[in-house]
C-alpha positions as CSV (number, residue, x, y, z in Angstrom):
1,X,60.6,41.3,-103.9
2,X,59.9,40.5,-107.5
3,X,59.7,36.8,-106.7
4,X,56.7,36.6,-104.9
5,X,54.6,38.4,-107.8
6,X,54.7,35.6,-109.6
7,X,52.4,32.7,-108.9
8,X,49.9,31.5,-110.8
9,X,50.1,32.8,-114.5
10,X,50.4,31.3,-117.6
11,X,54.0,32.7,-118.3
12,X,55.5,31.5,-115.0
13,X,56.4,27.4,-115.6
14,X,60.0,29.2,-118.3
15,X,60.7,32.7,-116.2
16,X,61.0,30.3,-113.0
17,X,63.3,27.9,-115.2
18,X,65.4,30.4,-116.4
19,X,64.6,29.7,-119.9
20,X,65.1,33.2,-121.6
21,X,64.1,32.1,-125.0
22,X,61.1,29.7,-124.1
23,X,59.5,32.7,-122.4
24,X,60.3,35.0,-125.3
25,X,58.4,32.1,-127.5
26,X,55.7,32.0,-125.4
27,X,55.5,35.3,-124.8
28,X,55.6,36.2,-128.8
29,X,52.9,32.6,-129.0
30,X,50.2,34.1,-126.3
31,X,49.7,38.4,-127.1
32,X,46.4,38.1,-125.5
33,X,47.6,36.1,-122.3
34,X,47.0,37.2,-118.5
35,X,49.7,39.0,-116.8
36,X,51.3,38.7,-120.8
37,X,52.5,42.6,-119.8
38,X,54.0,41.9,-116.5
39,X,56.1,39.0,-117.8
40,X,58.0,41.2,-121.1
41,X,58.3,43.5,-118.3
42,X,60.9,41.0,-116.8
43,X,62.4,39.8,-120.1
44,X,63.3,43.1,-120.5
45,X,64.6,44.0,-117.3
46,X,66.6,41.0,-117.1
47,X,67.7,41.7,-120.2
48,X,68.8,45.1,-119.2
49,X,65.9,47.0,-121.8
50,X,64.8,49.7,-121.0
51,X,61.5,49.8,-119.5
52,X,58.9,52.6,-120.4
53,X,57.1,54.5,-118.2
54,X,53.7,53.2,-117.4
55,X,50.3,54.9,-118.6
56,X,48.2,53.6,-116.6
57,X,48.6,52.5,-112.6
58,X,49.6,48.3,-112.0
59,X,51.0,47.7,-108.9
60,X,52.6,43.7,-110.2
61,X,54.6,45.9,-113.3
62,X,55.9,48.5,-111.4
63,X,57.4,46.3,-108.7
64,X,58.9,45.3,-111.9
65,X,60.1,49.0,-112.5
66,X,61.5,49.0,-108.8
67,X,63.7,46.1,-109.2
68,X,65.2,48.2,-112.2
69,X,65.6,51.1,-110.2
70,X,68.2,48.6,-108.2
71,X,70.3,47.1,-110.6
72,X,73.9,47.2,-109.9
73,X,72.7,46.6,-105.9
74,X,74.5,43.7,-103.9
75,X,72.2,41.3,-102.2
76,X,69.0,41.6,-104.8
77,X,68.6,40.0,-107.8
78,X,71.1,41.5,-109.6
79,X,74.1,39.8,-108.2
80,X,72.2,36.7,-110.3
81,X,71.0,38.3,-113.1
82,X,74.6,40.0,-113.9
83,X,75.7,36.4,-114.6
84,X,76.2,35.3,-118.4
85,X,75.4,31.9,-117.8
86,X,72.6,32.1,-115.0
87,X,69.9,32.1,-117.8
88,X,69.2,30.6,-120.2
89,X,68.5,32.8,-123.6
90,X,68.6,30.5,-126.7
91,X,65.9,30.3,-128.3
92,X,64.4,27.0,-130.2
93,X,63.1,27.3,-133.8
94,X,62.2,24.4,-136.3
95,X,64.9,23.8,-139.1
96,X,64.3,26.3,-142.0
97,X,66.4,24.3,-144.7
98,X,63.3,22.0,-145.5
99,X,60.0,25.0,-144.4
100,X,57.6,27.5,-146.0
101,X,58.3,30.6,-144.4
102,X,56.3,33.5,-144.3
103,X,55.1,37.0,-143.3
104,X,53.5,36.8,-139.5
105,X,50.1,37.4,-139.7
106,X,47.3,37.1,-136.6
107,X,46.1,33.9,-138.2
108,X,47.1,30.8,-137.8
109,X,46.8,27.7,-139.6
110,X,47.1,23.9,-138.7
111,X,51.3,23.2,-137.8
112,X,52.0,26.9,-138.4
113,X,55.0,27.3,-136.1
114,X,56.3,30.7,-135.2
115,X,59.6,31.1,-135.8
116,X,60.7,33.7,-133.2
117,X,64.3,36.0,-132.9
118,X,67.1,35.6,-130.3
119,X,66.8,37.7,-127.3
120,X,70.6,39.4,-126.8
121,X,71.4,40.5,-123.3
122,X,72.5,44.4,-122.4
123,X,73.6,44.0,-119.1
124,X,77.3,44.2,-119.6
125,X,76.7,48.1,-120.4
126,X,73.6,48.7,-118.2
127,X,74.0,51.7,-116.1
128,X,73.8,50.7,-112.4
129,X,69.9,52.0,-111.4
130,X,69.2,55.4,-109.8
131,X,67.2,53.6,-106.1
132,X,64.1,52.4,-105.7
133,X,63.0,54.4,-102.7
134,X,61.5,57.2,-104.7
135,X,59.7,54.3,-106.7
136,X,58.1,52.7,-103.5
137,X,55.4,55.0,-102.4
138,X,53.4,54.0,-99.8
139,X,50.5,54.7,-102.2
140,X,52.2,51.5,-104.4
141,X,52.7,49.4,-101.1
142,X,49.2,50.5,-100.6
143,X,48.3,48.7,-103.8
144,X,50.7,45.6,-104.0
145,X,48.2,42.0,-101.9
146,X,49.4,41.3,-98.8
147,X,53.0,39.8,-98.8
148,X,54.2,41.8,-101.6
149,X,52.9,44.6,-99.8
150,X,54.8,43.7,-96.7
151,X,58.5,42.5,-97.9
152,X,58.2,46.2,-100.1
153,X,57.3,48.0,-96.5
154,X,59.7,47.2,-95.0
155,X,62.8,47.2,-98.3
156,X,61.0,51.5,-97.7
157,X,61.6,51.3,-94.6
158,X,65.4,50.3,-95.0
159,X,65.8,52.7,-97.0
160,X,64.3,55.6,-95.0
161,X,66.2,54.6,-91.6
162,X,69.9,54.3,-94.0
163,X,68.8,58.5,-94.8
164,X,68.1,59.3,-91.0
165,X,64.4,58.9,-90.9
166,X,62.0,56.1,-89.3
167,X,58.6,57.3,-91.3
168,X,58.6,53.8,-92.9
169,X,59.5,51.9,-89.5
170,X,55.4,51.5,-88.6
171,X,52.6,52.1,-91.5
172,X,49.7,50.8,-92.6
173,X,51.3,48.2,-95.3
174,X,52.7,47.0,-92.2
175,X,49.3,46.1,-91.1
176,X,46.5,47.1,-89.2
177,X,48.1,44.5,-86.3
178,X,50.5,46.3,-83.7
179,X,52.5,43.0,-83.6
180,X,53.3,43.5,-87.6
181,X,54.7,47.2,-86.8
182,X,56.3,46.4,-83.7
183,X,58.3,43.6,-86.0
184,X,59.3,46.1,-88.3
185,X,59.9,48.4,-86.6
186,X,62.5,46.3,-84.4
187,X,63.9,44.5,-87.2
188,X,64.9,48.5,-88.4
189,X,66.0,48.8,-84.7
190,X,68.4,45.5,-84.6
191,X,69.8,46.5,-87.8
192,X,70.7,49.9,-86.5
193,X,71.9,48.4,-83.0
194,X,74.1,45.9,-85.0
195,X,75.6,48.8,-87.8
196,X,76.6,51.2,-84.7
197,X,78.6,48.6,-82.7
198,X,80.6,48.2,-86.4
199,X,80.7,52.0,-86.6
200,X,81.4,52.9,-82.9
201,X,78.3,55.1,-83.5
202,X,75.8,55.2,-80.7
203,X,72.4,55.3,-82.2
204,X,69.0,56.6,-79.9
205,X,65.6,55.2,-80.6
């Protein structure tokens, strides 16, 4: 779900190229950029560092926490994130042998290059996520842009169905159009029918 949130932001290229070393440098050098906090969250997410609770509502950053709650689930981004070779974590720094070093300051000098620390991964020892359903609230779905809202609503509907509920099958997040809601409900039914055939159970809708 997170992929559809990452359009037109200044840190996109490094993240999309899976170069966490470059992203870490950009975050350190550009501390006031648009969506900086979102990409700082993403860096923590794919490094399996804990994400702090949001101090105020932010739908996009809330979705990063949804992904954190899905950590370890099959058929999600975690199938790739947990691979050691999926991201590049090497941080480029200038050769310090003939360089003059001084503490980082807000003021920048011409030709100054920030020395950036490493980007370690804590994923090998990270526990599985607690599950995203409690975080996929109707309020969050409503606050998201249309496409991620539709994906989040669908994910929520599937998770509710697995718990025996069809509450999320047709909500405002599906859109006002009846065919949008009907598509999501019929998709859930198709999944249920397929699983009932495999399991020998009969489902009634």
